C-alpha positions in Angstrom: 58.0 12.5 34.5 57.6 8.8 33.5 56.6 8.0 37.1 53.9 10.7 37.0 52.5 9.3 33.7 52.5 5.8 35.0 50.7 6.9 38.2 48.1 8.7 36.1 47.6 5.6 33.9 47.2 3.4 37.1 44.6 5.9 38.4 42.6 5.8 35.2 42.7 2.0 35.1 41.6 1.9 38.8 38.7 4.2 38.0 37.7 2.0 35.0 37.9 -1.2 37.1 35.7 0.4 39.7 33.1 1.3 37.0 33.2 -2.2 35.6 32.8 -3.8 39.0 29.8 -1.6 39.7 28.3 -2.4 36.2 28.9 -6.2 36.7 27.4 -6.2 40.2 24.4 -4.1 39.1 23.6 -6.5 36.3 24.1 -9.6 38.5 21.7 -8.1 41.0 19.1 -7.8 38.3 19.8 -11.2 36.9 19.6 -12.8 40.4 16.3 -11.1 41.0 14.9 -12.4 37.7 16.1 -16.0 38.5 14.1 -15.8 41.8 11.0 -13.9 40.7 7.8 -15.3 39.3 7.2 -15.9 36.4 10.8 -15.7 35.1 11.9 -18.2 37.7 10.0 -20.8 35.8 12.0 -20.1 32.6 15.2 -20.0 34.7 14.5 -23.5 36.1 13.7 -24.9 32.6 16.9 -23.3 31.2 18.9 -24.3 34.3 19.9 -20.7 35.1 21.3 -20.2 38.6 22.2 -17.3 40.8 25.5 -15.7 40.0 28.0 -14.4 42.6 28.9 -10.8 43.1 32.5 -9.6 42.7 33.8 -8.4 46.1 37.3 -7.0 45.2 39.4 -9.9 46.4 42.5 -11.2 44.6 41.6 -13.0 41.4 45.0 -14.3 40.6 44.9 -17.1 43.2 42.9 -20.3 43.5 40.6 -18.8 46.3 37.1 -19.3 44.9 35.7 -17.4 47.8 36.5 -14.1 45.9 33.0 -14.2 44.6 30.0 -14.3 47.0 26.2 -14.5 46.7 
């Protein structure tokens, strides 16, 4: 019974992580478009905003910084 509860909790956490990754990547897409698009690119240059990487599901617990990509 405990194993079933734990499996269900993991499933819910996995669903939430999927939703959060989708939310993050969607907002980063909009942000990156604004950084590149006129006239907001002028403000981005003044404020030193740069493109942000997308999360691509690789392991975040290591020192591999290629887990994020543009």
